[in-house]
All heavy atoms as TSV, in Angstrom:
chain	resi	resn	atom	element	x	y	z
A	1	MET	N	N	99.005	95.452	107.606
A	1	MET	CA	C	99.572	96.789	107.748
A	1	MET	C	C	98.397	97.775	108.161
A	1	MET	O	O	97.413	97.857	107.481
A	1	MET	CB	C	100.169	97.141	106.342
A	1	MET	CG	C	100.866	98.483	106.396
A	1	MET	SD	S	101.670	98.874	104.814
A	1	MET	CE	C	102.635	97.517	104.557
A	2	LYS	N	N	98.723	98.468	109.205
A	2	LYS	CA	C	97.638	99.355	109.744
A	2	LYS	C	C	97.946	100.778	109.358
A	2	LYS	O	O	99.051	101.171	109.095
A	2	LYS	CB	C	97.657	99.275	111.327
A	2	LYS	CG	C	97.211	97.933	111.761
A	2	LYS	CD	C	97.130	97.882	113.279
A	2	LYS	CE	C	96.714	96.527	113.796
A	2	LYS	NZ	N	96.563	96.571	115.238
A	3	PRO	N	N	96.821	101.545	109.160
A	3	PRO	CA	C	97.063	102.912	108.695
A	3	PRO	C	C	97.976	103.731	109.622
A	3	PRO	O	O	98.646	104.600	109.205
A	3	PRO	CB	C	95.601	103.496	108.732
A	3	PRO	CG	C	94.779	102.340	108.458
A	3	PRO	CD	C	95.504	101.206	109.180
A	4	VAL	N	N	97.946	103.441	110.988
A	4	VAL	CA	C	98.787	104.177	111.924
A	4	VAL	C	C	100.243	103.897	111.527
A	4	VAL	O	O	101.097	104.818	111.591
A	4	VAL	CB	C	98.457	103.626	113.258
A	4	VAL	CG1	C	99.466	104.245	114.306
A	4	VAL	CG2	C	97.059	103.976	113.703
A	5	ASP	N	N	100.539	102.711	111.199
A	5	ASP	CA	C	101.952	102.323	110.798
A	5	ASP	C	C	102.321	103.049	109.456
A	5	ASP	O	O	103.467	103.469	109.355
A	5	ASP	CB	C	102.110	100.806	110.590
A	5	ASP	CG	C	101.783	100.062	111.837
A	5	ASP	OD1	O	102.043	100.600	113.041
A	5	ASP	OD2	O	101.353	98.845	111.767
A	6	VAL	N	N	101.393	103.077	108.596
A	6	VAL	CA	C	101.736	103.686	107.299
A	6	VAL	C	C	101.954	105.205	107.465
A	6	VAL	O	O	102.821	105.816	106.802
A	6	VAL	CB	C	100.563	103.434	106.303
A	6	VAL	CG1	C	100.710	104.192	104.972
A	6	VAL	CG2	C	100.395	101.998	106.058
A	7	ARG	N	N	101.182	105.785	108.273
A	7	ARG	CA	C	101.290	107.325	108.399
A	7	ARG	C	C	102.647	107.648	109.171
A	7	ARG	O	O	103.044	108.779	108.939
A	7	ARG	CB	C	100.124	107.768	109.313
A	7	ARG	CG	C	98.835	107.781	108.604
A	7	ARG	CD	C	97.762	108.501	109.478
A	7	ARG	NE	N	96.412	108.123	108.952
A	7	ARG	CZ	C	95.869	108.607	107.834
A	7	ARG	NH1	N	96.498	109.501	107.228
A	7	ARG	NH2	N	94.628	108.226	107.484
A	8	ALA	N	N	103.263	106.657	109.855
A	8	ALA	CA	C	104.547	106.935	110.525
A	8	ALA	C	C	105.665	106.856	109.492
A	8	ALA	O	O	106.763	107.241	109.824
A	8	ALA	CB	C	104.648	105.934	111.642
A	9	MET	N	N	105.468	106.363	108.218
A	9	MET	CA	C	106.458	106.198	107.352
A	9	MET	C	C	106.866	107.514	106.601
A	9	MET	O	O	105.980	108.372	106.537
A	9	MET	CB	C	106.050	105.180	106.199
A	9	MET	CG	C	105.901	103.812	106.802
A	9	MET	SD	S	105.379	102.734	105.391
A	9	MET	CE	C	105.016	101.157	106.236
A	10	THR	N	N	108.027	107.542	106.106
A	10	THR	CA	C	108.511	108.729	105.343
A	10	THR	C	C	107.984	108.520	103.910
A	10	THR	O	O	107.574	107.344	103.570
A	10	THR	CB	C	109.996	108.899	105.395
A	10	THR	OG1	O	110.597	107.738	104.673
A	10	THR	CG2	C	110.532	109.095	106.739
A	11	GLU	N	N	108.141	109.425	103.089
A	11	GLU	CA	C	107.711	109.390	101.672
A	11	GLU	C	C	108.528	108.319	100.969
A	11	GLU	O	O	108.022	107.473	100.112
A	11	GLU	CB	C	107.903	110.677	101.039
A	11	GLU	CG	C	107.109	110.850	99.667
A	11	GLU	CD	C	105.696	110.770	99.768
A	11	GLU	OE1	O	105.109	111.165	100.773
A	11	GLU	OE2	O	104.997	110.208	98.788
A	12	ASP	N	N	109.859	108.223	101.211
A	12	ASP	CA	C	110.632	107.133	100.587
A	12	ASP	C	C	110.343	105.764	101.001
A	12	ASP	O	O	110.324	104.933	100.207
A	12	ASP	CB	C	112.142	107.461	100.906
A	12	ASP	CG	C	112.691	108.656	100.216
A	12	ASP	OD1	O	112.165	109.042	99.158
A	12	ASP	OD2	O	113.656	109.184	100.628
A	13	GLN	N	N	109.989	105.638	102.273
A	13	GLN	CA	C	109.525	104.337	102.819
A	13	GLN	C	C	108.205	103.874	102.117
A	13	GLN	O	O	108.036	102.691	101.768
A	13	GLN	CB	C	109.413	104.343	104.286
A	13	GLN	CG	C	110.671	104.442	105.092
A	13	GLN	CD	C	110.492	104.629	106.625
A	13	GLN	OE1	O	109.454	105.282	106.932
A	13	GLN	NE2	N	111.371	104.048	107.398
A	14	LEU	N	N	107.361	104.871	101.903
A	14	LEU	CA	C	106.060	104.550	101.191
A	14	LEU	C	C	106.313	104.011	99.812
A	14	LEU	O	O	105.794	103.037	99.369
A	14	LEU	CB	C	105.166	105.815	101.134
A	14	LEU	CG	C	104.471	106.213	102.383
A	14	LEU	CD1	C	103.650	107.495	102.222
A	14	LEU	CD2	C	103.476	105.101	102.898
A	15	LYS	N	N	107.250	104.776	99.052
A	15	LYS	CA	C	107.512	104.352	97.689
A	15	LYS	C	C	108.180	103.018	97.760
A	15	LYS	O	O	107.835	102.144	96.790
A	15	LYS	CB	C	108.420	105.404	97.051
A	15	LYS	CG	C	107.769	106.698	96.814
A	15	LYS	CD	C	108.701	107.705	96.188
A	15	LYS	CE	C	108.047	109.018	96.013
A	15	LYS	NZ	N	108.995	110.014	95.372
A	16	ASP	N	N	109.059	102.727	98.579
A	16	ASP	CA	C	109.754	101.438	98.666
A	16	ASP	C	C	108.746	100.303	98.958
A	16	ASP	O	O	108.859	99.221	98.373
A	16	ASP	CB	C	110.898	101.473	99.720
A	16	ASP	CG	C	112.013	102.261	99.299
A	16	ASP	OD1	O	112.230	102.626	98.082
A	16	ASP	OD2	O	112.818	102.637	100.141
A	17	ASN	N	N	107.846	100.557	99.893
A	17	ASN	CA	C	106.871	99.541	100.240
A	17	ASN	C	C	105.892	99.284	99.074
A	17	ASN	O	O	105.506	98.167	98.808
A	17	ASN	CB	C	106.111	99.921	101.464
A	17	ASN	CG	C	106.847	99.565	102.781
A	17	ASN	OD1	O	107.630	98.650	102.732
A	17	ASN	ND2	N	106.541	100.255	103.807
A	18	ILE	N	N	105.475	100.298	98.366
A	18	ILE	CA	C	104.635	100.159	97.200
A	18	ILE	C	C	105.291	99.305	96.120
A	18	ILE	O	O	104.720	98.294	95.626
A	18	ILE	CB	C	104.209	101.396	96.677
A	18	ILE	CG1	C	103.144	102.214	97.559
A	18	ILE	CG2	C	103.496	101.313	95.256
A	18	ILE	CD1	C	102.879	103.618	97.227
A	19	LEU	N	N	106.625	99.599	95.891
A	19	LEU	CA	C	107.277	98.826	94.955
A	19	LEU	C	C	107.433	97.369	95.309
A	19	LEU	O	O	107.260	96.510	94.536
A	19	LEU	CB	C	108.665	99.455	94.723
A	19	LEU	CG	C	109.586	98.835	93.630
A	19	LEU	CD1	C	108.922	98.966	92.340
A	19	LEU	CD2	C	110.892	99.431	93.679
A	20	LYS	N	N	107.727	97.195	96.592
A	20	LYS	CA	C	107.884	95.787	97.090
A	20	LYS	C	C	106.541	95.004	97.024
A	20	LYS	O	O	106.539	93.871	96.587
A	20	LYS	CB	C	108.312	95.798	98.544
A	20	LYS	CG	C	108.519	94.451	99.199
A	20	LYS	CD	C	108.924	94.662	100.714
A	20	LYS	CE	C	107.672	94.824	101.448
A	20	LYS	NZ	N	107.795	94.793	102.855
A	21	LEU	N	N	105.454	95.672	97.327
A	21	LEU	CA	C	104.140	94.995	97.249
A	21	LEU	C	C	103.815	94.832	95.758
A	21	LEU	O	O	103.078	93.758	95.484
A	21	LEU	CB	C	103.134	95.902	97.989
A	21	LEU	CG	C	103.237	95.875	99.565
A	21	LEU	CD1	C	102.356	96.873	100.120
A	21	LEU	CD2	C	102.904	94.490	100.088
A	22	LYS	N	N	104.167	95.704	94.888
A	22	LYS	CA	C	103.821	95.486	93.552
A	22	LYS	C	C	104.545	94.227	92.929
A	22	LYS	O	O	103.948	93.390	92.207
A	22	LYS	CB	C	104.126	96.664	92.675
A	22	LYS	CG	C	103.368	97.876	92.968
A	22	LYS	CD	C	101.965	97.750	92.413
A	22	LYS	CE	C	101.865	98.207	90.990
A	22	LYS	NZ	N	100.537	98.080	90.379
A	23	LYS	N	N	105.839	94.109	93.339
A	23	LYS	CA	C	106.475	92.901	92.976
A	23	LYS	C	C	105.857	91.614	93.526
A	23	LYS	O	O	105.749	90.574	92.848
A	23	LYS	CB	C	107.969	92.927	93.476
A	23	LYS	CG	C	108.856	93.999	92.686
A	23	LYS	CD	C	110.217	94.039	93.212
A	23	LYS	CE	C	111.037	95.089	92.386
A	23	LYS	NZ	N	112.410	95.261	92.863
A	24	GLU	N	N	105.521	91.720	94.807
A	24	GLU	CA	C	104.786	90.507	95.454
A	24	GLU	C	C	103.567	90.174	94.650
A	24	GLU	O	O	103.193	89.080	94.438
A	24	GLU	CB	C	104.622	90.771	96.871
A	24	GLU	CG	C	103.871	89.582	97.598
A	24	GLU	CD	C	103.725	89.788	99.121
A	24	GLU	OE1	O	104.213	90.846	99.641
A	24	GLU	OE2	O	103.159	88.980	99.702
A	25	GLN	N	N	102.823	91.241	94.316
A	25	GLN	CA	C	101.538	91.045	93.589
A	25	GLN	C	C	101.778	90.361	92.234
A	25	GLN	O	O	101.008	89.485	91.853
A	25	GLN	CB	C	100.856	92.419	93.353
A	25	GLN	CG	C	99.520	92.342	92.767
A	25	GLN	CD	C	98.861	93.684	92.633
A	25	GLN	OE1	O	99.587	94.721	92.244
A	25	GLN	NE2	N	97.596	93.785	92.645
A	26	PHE	N	N	102.781	90.760	91.553
A	26	PHE	CA	C	103.241	90.166	90.239
A	26	PHE	C	C	103.470	88.674	90.503
A	26	PHE	O	O	102.969	87.821	89.700
A	26	PHE	CB	C	104.406	90.876	89.688
A	26	PHE	CG	C	104.888	90.236	88.408
A	26	PHE	CD1	C	104.210	90.307	87.182
A	26	PHE	CD2	C	105.938	89.382	88.420
A	26	PHE	CE1	C	104.665	89.733	86.094
A	26	PHE	CE2	C	106.442	88.748	87.344
A	26	PHE	CZ	C	105.803	88.860	86.163
A	27	ASN	N	N	104.281	88.331	91.491
A	27	ASN	CA	C	104.627	86.997	91.797
A	27	ASN	C	C	103.399	86.144	92.160
A	27	ASN	O	O	103.218	84.995	91.786
A	27	ASN	CB	C	105.651	86.919	92.945
A	27	ASN	CG	C	107.004	87.310	92.516
A	27	ASN	OD1	O	107.306	87.237	91.278
A	27	ASN	ND2	N	107.774	87.985	93.393
A	28	LEU	N	N	102.411	86.739	92.902
A	28	LEU	CA	C	101.144	86.109	93.255
A	28	LEU	C	C	100.328	85.881	92.095
A	28	LEU	O	O	99.752	84.684	91.957
A	28	LEU	CB	C	100.491	86.870	94.338
A	28	LEU	CG	C	101.025	86.938	95.748
A	28	LEU	CD1	C	100.233	87.953	96.635
A	28	LEU	CD2	C	100.958	85.576	96.360
A	29	ARG	N	N	100.197	86.856	91.148
A	29	ARG	CA	C	99.509	86.584	89.937
A	29	ARG	C	C	100.145	85.434	89.159
A	29	ARG	O	O	99.388	84.622	88.531
A	29	ARG	CB	C	99.494	87.862	89.111
A	29	ARG	CG	C	98.308	88.722	89.239
A	29	ARG	CD	C	98.139	89.751	88.115
A	29	ARG	NE	N	99.370	90.285	87.641
A	29	ARG	CZ	C	99.870	91.541	87.977
A	29	ARG	NH1	N	99.166	92.260	88.832
A	29	ARG	NH2	N	100.946	92.006	87.440
A	30	PHE	N	N	101.467	85.424	89.035
A	30	PHE	CA	C	102.119	84.379	88.246
A	30	PHE	C	C	101.845	82.976	88.935
A	30	PHE	O	O	101.595	82.094	88.238
A	30	PHE	CB	C	103.737	84.692	88.331
A	30	PHE	CG	C	104.409	83.859	87.299
A	30	PHE	CD1	C	104.470	84.323	85.992
A	30	PHE	CD2	C	105.017	82.671	87.673
A	30	PHE	CE1	C	105.157	83.533	85.068
A	30	PHE	CE2	C	105.806	81.960	86.770
A	30	PHE	CZ	C	105.814	82.428	85.429
A	31	GLN	N	N	101.881	82.977	90.273
A	31	GLN	CA	C	101.659	81.688	90.951
A	31	GLN	C	C	100.207	81.195	90.717
A	31	GLN	O	O	99.940	80.064	90.555
A	31	GLN	CB	C	101.947	81.831	92.430
A	31	GLN	CG	C	103.420	81.945	92.805
A	31	GLN	CD	C	103.557	82.196	94.346
A	31	GLN	OE1	O	102.630	82.154	95.006
A	31	GLN	NE2	N	104.803	82.449	94.682
A	32	ALA	N	N	99.322	82.171	90.696
A	32	ALA	CA	C	97.881	81.785	90.506
A	32	ALA	C	C	97.712	81.256	89.038
A	32	ALA	O	O	96.938	80.287	88.917
A	32	ALA	CB	C	96.987	83.095	90.689
A	33	ALA	N	N	98.349	81.931	88.168
A	33	ALA	CA	C	98.217	81.441	86.697
A	33	ALA	C	C	98.821	79.948	86.555
A	33	ALA	O	O	98.328	79.286	85.687
A	33	ALA	CB	C	98.919	82.439	85.777
A	34	THR	N	N	99.822	79.687	87.362
A	34	THR	CA	C	100.407	78.381	87.197
A	34	THR	C	C	99.875	77.377	88.060
A	34	THR	O	O	100.326	76.233	88.075
A	34	THR	CB	C	101.993	78.474	87.316
A	34	THR	OG1	O	102.283	78.981	88.598
A	34	THR	CG2	C	102.554	79.350	86.257
A	35	GLY	N	N	98.985	77.714	88.986
A	35	GLY	CA	C	98.309	76.880	89.882
A	35	GLY	C	C	99.094	76.500	91.091
A	35	GLY	O	O	98.897	75.562	91.837
A	36	GLN	N	N	100.097	77.363	91.410
A	36	GLN	CA	C	100.939	77.154	92.546
A	36	GLN	C	C	100.622	78.030	93.770
A	36	GLN	O	O	101.239	77.863	94.832
A	36	GLN	CB	C	102.411	77.396	92.214
A	36	GLN	CG	C	103.005	76.500	91.090
A	36	GLN	CD	C	104.288	76.933	90.706
A	36	GLN	OE1	O	104.818	77.874	90.972
A	36	GLN	NE2	N	104.964	76.090	89.943
A	37	LEU	N	N	99.636	78.848	93.612
A	37	LEU	CA	C	99.232	79.729	94.820
A	37	LEU	C	C	98.501	78.997	95.815
A	37	LEU	O	O	97.467	78.339	95.620
A	37	LEU	CB	C	98.369	80.910	94.182
A	37	LEU	CG	C	97.933	81.979	95.213
A	37	LEU	CD1	C	99.238	82.663	95.692
A	37	LEU	CD2	C	96.989	82.994	94.567
A	38	GLU	N	N	99.048	78.959	96.996
A	38	GLU	CA	C	98.494	78.262	98.191
A	38	GLU	C	C	97.596	79.167	99.028
A	38	GLU	O	O	96.426	78.799	99.383
A	38	GLU	CB	C	99.579	77.666	99.046
A	38	GLU	CG	C	100.391	76.591	98.384
A	38	GLU	CD	C	101.499	76.048	99.347
A	38	GLU	OE1	O	101.582	76.329	100.378
A	38	GLU	OE2	O	102.357	75.362	98.729
A	39	ASN	N	N	98.037	80.364	99.345
A	39	ASN	CA	C	97.331	81.301	100.217
A	39	ASN	C	C	96.650	82.342	99.273
A	39	ASN	O	O	97.239	83.427	98.953
A	39	ASN	CB	C	98.253	81.997	101.096
A	39	ASN	CG	C	97.534	82.869	102.193
A	39	ASN	OD1	O	96.297	82.923	102.136
A	39	ASN	ND2	N	98.212	83.481	102.997
A	40	THR	N	N	95.441	82.024	98.837
A	40	THR	CA	C	94.676	82.945	97.961
A	40	THR	C	C	94.358	84.266	98.600
A	40	THR	O	O	94.163	85.303	97.995
A	40	THR	CB	C	93.434	82.309	97.358
A	40	THR	OG1	O	92.617	81.862	98.459
A	40	THR	CG2	C	93.872	81.100	96.586
A	41	ALA	N	N	94.177	84.291	99.937
A	41	ALA	CA	C	93.774	85.462	100.686
A	41	ALA	C	C	94.939	86.562	100.691
A	41	ALA	O	O	94.655	87.696	100.774
A	41	ALA	CB	C	93.443	85.140	102.057
A	42	ARG	N	N	96.187	86.090	100.472
A	42	ARG	CA	C	97.287	87.000	100.483
A	42	ARG	C	C	97.156	87.942	99.330
A	42	ARG	O	O	97.600	89.147	99.380
A	42	ARG	CB	C	98.598	86.241	100.438
A	42	ARG	CG	C	99.883	87.010	100.439
A	42	ARG	CD	C	100.039	87.783	101.748
A	42	ARG	NE	N	101.164	88.661	101.607
A	42	ARG	CZ	C	101.296	89.801	102.156
A	42	ARG	NH1	N	100.279	90.209	103.013
A	42	ARG	NH2	N	102.446	90.529	102.042
A	43	PHE	N	N	96.640	87.582	98.153
A	43	PHE	CA	C	96.447	88.339	96.977
A	43	PHE	C	C	95.602	89.618	97.331
A	43	PHE	O	O	95.943	90.787	97.037
A	43	PHE	CB	C	95.817	87.546	95.858
A	43	PHE	CG	C	95.854	88.319	94.534
A	43	PHE	CD1	C	97.062	88.361	93.846
A	43	PHE	CD2	C	94.730	88.957	94.056
A	43	PHE	CE1	C	97.109	89.069	92.630
A	43	PHE	CE2	C	94.728	89.659	92.856
A	43	PHE	CZ	C	96.000	89.624	92.133
A	44	THR	N	N	94.484	89.326	98.043
A	44	THR	CA	C	93.630	90.539	98.485
A	44	THR	C	C	94.281	91.382	99.412
A	44	THR	O	O	94.185	92.623	99.373
A	44	THR	CB	C	92.374	89.864	99.145
A	44	THR	OG1	O	91.789	88.968	98.034
A	44	THR	CG2	C	91.357	91.047	99.437
A	45	GLN	N	N	95.036	90.820	100.445
A	45	GLN	CA	C	95.760	91.593	101.446
A	45	GLN	C	C	96.817	92.522	100.723
A	45	GLN	O	O	96.908	93.645	101.052
A	45	GLN	CB	C	96.584	90.691	102.387
A	45	GLN	CG	C	95.693	89.976	103.370
A	45	GLN	CD	C	96.543	88.901	104.145
A	45	GLN	OE1	O	97.609	88.600	103.857
A	45	GLN	NE2	N	95.932	88.478	105.266
A	46	VAL	N	N	97.505	91.981	99.764
A	46	VAL	CA	C	98.508	92.831	99.097
A	46	VAL	C	C	97.792	93.999	98.329
A	46	VAL	O	O	98.262	95.063	98.365
A	46	VAL	CB	C	99.377	91.999	98.070
A	46	VAL	CG1	C	100.184	92.762	97.150
A	46	VAL	CG2	C	100.238	91.032	98.894
A	47	ARG	N	N	96.672	93.695	97.596
A	47	ARG	CA	C	95.942	94.698	96.879
A	47	ARG	C	C	95.498	95.799	97.854
A	47	ARG	O	O	95.658	96.941	97.516
A	47	ARG	CB	C	94.795	94.098	96.238
A	47	ARG	CG	C	94.937	93.794	94.785
A	47	ARG	CD	C	93.719	93.418	94.023
A	47	ARG	NE	N	92.460	93.990	94.500
A	47	ARG	CZ	C	91.387	93.346	94.817
A	47	ARG	NH1	N	91.348	91.992	94.812
A	47	ARG	NH2	N	90.362	93.954	95.284
A	48	ARG	N	N	95.025	95.467	98.931
A	48	ARG	CA	C	94.525	96.426	99.836
A	48	ARG	C	C	95.625	97.229	100.642
A	48	ARG	O	O	95.437	98.418	100.830
A	48	ARG	CB	C	93.726	95.792	101.000
A	48	ARG	CG	C	92.331	95.240	100.354
A	48	ARG	CD	C	91.441	94.703	101.438
A	48	ARG	NE	N	90.121	94.197	100.815
A	48	ARG	CZ	C	89.244	93.601	101.353
A	48	ARG	NH1	N	89.320	93.206	102.642
A	48	ARG	NH2	N	88.149	93.224	100.804
A	49	ASP	N	N	96.804	96.569	100.802
A	49	ASP	CA	C	97.914	97.262	101.349
A	49	ASP	C	C	98.468	98.335	100.311
A	49	ASP	O	O	98.790	99.432	100.794
A	49	ASP	CB	C	99.095	96.338	101.654
A	49	ASP	CG	C	98.789	95.594	102.963
A	49	ASP	OD1	O	97.869	95.937	103.810
A	49	ASP	OD2	O	99.476	94.567	103.229
A	50	ILE	N	N	98.535	98.006	99.075
A	50	ILE	CA	C	98.858	98.965	98.056
A	50	ILE	C	C	97.970	100.091	98.039
A	50	ILE	O	O	98.368	101.293	97.975
A	50	ILE	CB	C	98.980	98.286	96.635
A	50	ILE	CG1	C	100.194	97.316	96.605
A	50	ILE	CG2	C	99.092	99.291	95.593
A	50	ILE	CD1	C	100.199	96.411	95.421
A	51	ALA	N	N	96.636	99.812	98.051
A	51	ALA	CA	C	95.643	100.928	98.080
A	51	ALA	C	C	95.801	101.792	99.259
A	51	ALA	O	O	95.662	103.024	99.270
A	51	ALA	CB	C	94.253	100.347	98.068
A	52	ARG	N	N	96.023	101.208	100.448
A	52	ARG	CA	C	96.256	101.872	101.709
A	52	ARG	C	C	97.409	102.917	101.560
A	52	ARG	O	O	97.304	104.046	101.941
A	52	ARG	CB	C	96.441	100.940	102.853
A	52	ARG	CG	C	96.291	101.513	104.218
A	52	ARG	CD	C	96.244	100.359	105.298
A	52	ARG	NE	N	95.018	99.611	105.245
A	52	ARG	CZ	C	94.895	98.293	104.986
A	52	ARG	NH1	N	95.954	97.561	104.929
A	52	ARG	NH2	N	93.738	97.732	104.979
A	53	LEU	N	N	98.580	102.355	101.076
A	53	LEU	CA	C	99.738	103.249	100.956
A	53	LEU	C	C	99.533	104.383	99.958
A	53	LEU	O	O	99.927	105.426	100.225
A	53	LEU	CB	C	100.880	102.329	100.443
A	53	LEU	CG	C	101.481	101.318	101.414
A	53	LEU	CD1	C	102.475	100.267	100.742
A	53	LEU	CD2	C	102.212	102.044	102.571
A	54	ARG	N	N	98.922	104.040	98.832
A	54	ARG	CA	C	98.657	105.091	97.846
A	54	ARG	C	C	97.620	106.146	98.382
A	54	ARG	O	O	97.731	107.272	98.093
A	54	ARG	CB	C	98.068	104.450	96.509
A	54	ARG	CG	C	99.106	103.749	95.819
A	54	ARG	CD	C	98.578	103.340	94.450
A	54	ARG	NE	N	99.731	102.780	93.645
A	54	ARG	CZ	C	99.530	102.190	92.514
A	54	ARG	NH1	N	98.248	102.017	92.073
A	54	ARG	NH2	N	100.530	101.671	91.863
A	55	THR	N	N	96.697	105.790	99.186
A	55	THR	CA	C	95.752	106.700	99.845
A	55	THR	C	C	96.491	107.639	100.780
A	55	THR	O	O	96.232	108.877	100.601
A	55	THR	CB	C	94.683	105.985	100.570
A	55	THR	OG1	O	93.949	105.037	99.701
A	55	THR	CG2	C	93.681	106.926	101.255
A	56	ILE	N	N	97.377	107.059	101.516
A	56	ILE	CA	C	98.080	107.965	102.490
A	56	ILE	C	C	99.057	108.928	101.617
A	56	ILE	O	O	99.126	110.087	101.956
A	56	ILE	CB	C	98.956	107.171	103.458
A	56	ILE	CG1	C	98.073	106.215	104.272
A	56	ILE	CG2	C	99.866	108.053	104.370
A	56	ILE	CD1	C	97.083	106.898	105.208
A	57	GLN	N	N	99.671	108.365	100.587
A	57	GLN	CA	C	100.447	109.245	99.739
A	57	GLN	C	C	99.638	110.387	99.159
A	57	GLN	O	O	100.160	111.575	99.143
A	57	GLN	CB	C	100.993	108.347	98.571
A	57	GLN	CG	C	102.425	108.460	98.360
A	57	GLN	CD	C	102.953	107.527	97.287
A	57	GLN	OE1	O	102.089	106.905	96.524
A	57	GLN	NE2	N	104.221	107.367	97.182
A	58	SER	N	N	98.506	110.098	98.589
A	58	SER	CA	C	97.682	111.198	97.963
A	58	SER	C	C	97.215	112.141	99.105
A	58	SER	O	O	97.073	113.426	98.807
A	58	SER	CB	C	96.547	110.533	97.196
A	58	SER	OG	O	95.622	109.957	98.165
A	59	GLU	N	N	96.925	111.656	100.280
A	59	GLU	CA	C	96.513	112.553	101.307
A	59	GLU	C	C	97.666	113.574	101.652
A	59	GLU	O	O	97.360	114.789	101.782
A	59	GLU	CB	C	96.122	111.810	102.650
A	59	GLU	CG	C	94.820	111.127	102.524
A	59	GLU	CD	C	94.529	110.311	103.783
A	59	GLU	OE1	O	95.366	110.173	104.714
A	59	GLU	OE2	O	93.433	109.714	103.905
A	60	ARG	N	N	98.757	113.116	101.712
A	60	ARG	CA	C	99.922	113.977	102.000
A	60	ARG	C	C	100.144	114.973	100.947
A	60	ARG	O	O	100.408	116.159	101.152
A	60	ARG	CB	C	101.208	113.188	102.186
A	60	ARG	CG	C	101.238	112.360	103.559
A	60	ARG	CD	C	102.531	111.649	103.743
A	60	ARG	NE	N	102.496	110.771	104.863
A	60	ARG	CZ	C	103.535	110.042	105.273
A	60	ARG	NH1	N	104.529	109.928	104.541
A	60	ARG	NH2	N	103.378	109.405	106.416
A	61	LYS	N	N	99.994	114.427	99.670
A	61	LYS	CA	C	100.228	115.366	98.498
A	61	LYS	C	C	99.188	116.423	98.473
A	61	LYS	O	O	99.541	117.664	98.295
A	61	LYS	CB	C	100.101	114.555	97.142
A	61	LYS	CG	C	100.450	115.321	96.003
A	61	LYS	CD	C	100.450	114.553	94.750
A	61	LYS	CE	C	100.705	115.355	93.578
A	61	LYS	NZ	N	100.752	114.509	92.248
A	62	SER	N	N	97.869	116.139	98.866
A	62	SER	CA	C	96.812	117.183	98.796
A	62	SER	C	C	96.982	118.122	99.966
A	62	SER	O	O	96.724	119.322	99.845
A	62	SER	CB	C	95.416	116.589	98.871
A	62	SER	OG	O	95.264	115.911	100.105
A	63	GLN	N	N	97.573	117.715	101.074
A	63	GLN	CA	C	97.781	118.562	102.179
A	63	GLN	C	C	98.900	119.604	101.932
A	63	GLN	O	O	98.887	120.701	102.278
A	63	GLN	CB	C	98.230	117.720	103.460
A	63	GLN	CG	C	97.082	117.084	104.127
A	63	GLN	CD	C	97.515	116.259	105.330
A	63	GLN	OE1	O	98.637	116.063	105.589
A	63	GLN	NE2	N	96.496	115.698	106.002
A	64	GLN	N	N	99.924	119.088	101.193
A	64	GLN	CA	C	101.110	120.066	100.737
A	64	GLN	C	C	100.577	120.986	99.787
A	64	GLN	O	O	100.950	122.198	99.877
A	64	GLN	CB	C	102.124	119.110	100.077
A	64	GLN	CG	C	102.957	118.367	101.099
A	64	GLN	CD	C	104.051	117.446	100.429
A	64	GLN	OE1	O	104.054	117.402	99.203
A	64	GLN	NE2	N	104.938	116.818	101.223
A	65	GLU	N	N	99.655	120.636	98.893
A	65	GLU	CA	C	99.194	121.603	97.885
A	65	GLU	C	C	98.297	122.595	98.626
A	65	GLU	O	O	98.317	123.739	98.199
A	65	GLU	CB	C	98.392	120.873	96.753
A	65	GLU	CG	C	99.268	119.987	95.899
A	65	GLU	CD	C	98.496	119.133	94.899
A	65	GLU	OE1	O	97.236	119.158	95.016
A	65	GLU	OE2	O	99.073	118.541	94.149
A	66	GLN	N	N	97.543	122.229	99.532
A	66	GLN	CA	C	96.678	123.155	100.283
A	66	GLN	C	C	97.583	124.062	101.135
A	66	GLN	O	O	97.131	125.280	101.352
A	66	GLN	CB	C	95.705	122.482	101.179
A	66	GLN	CG	C	94.630	121.826	100.362
A	66	GLN	CD	C	93.638	120.905	101.312
A	66	GLN	OE1	O	93.802	120.869	102.516
A	66	GLN	NE2	N	92.641	120.285	100.671
A	67	GLY	N	N	98.614	123.603	101.698
A	67	GLY	CA	C	99.499	124.358	102.559
A	67	GLY	C	C	100.297	125.386	101.779
A	67	GLY	O	O	100.702	126.495	102.231
A	68	SER	N	N	100.430	125.159	100.534
A	68	SER	CA	C	101.277	126.155	99.641
A	68	SER	C	C	100.572	127.346	99.242
A	68	SER	O	O	99.506	127.532	99.165
A	68	SER	CB	C	101.757	125.375	98.392
A	68	SER	OG	O	102.606	124.331	98.707
C-alpha cells in the first residue's frame, strides 16, 4: 500500500482498512503462535500498513484543527 493510494481514500475507507488490517494482524499473530504462519514477512507489512494509515489519519486531523 503506497502513501499516494492512502491519501486518495476517504476517512471512512481509512477506518475500514485499519479495521480489516487489525483483524488480519490478529489472525497472523494467532497463526504464528500455533506454528502455522508461512509468510512471516506479511506480519511486518501489515504492521507498517496500519502505521501508514494512522499517520495519514492524524495528518488530516491536525490539518483540520489548524484550519479551524
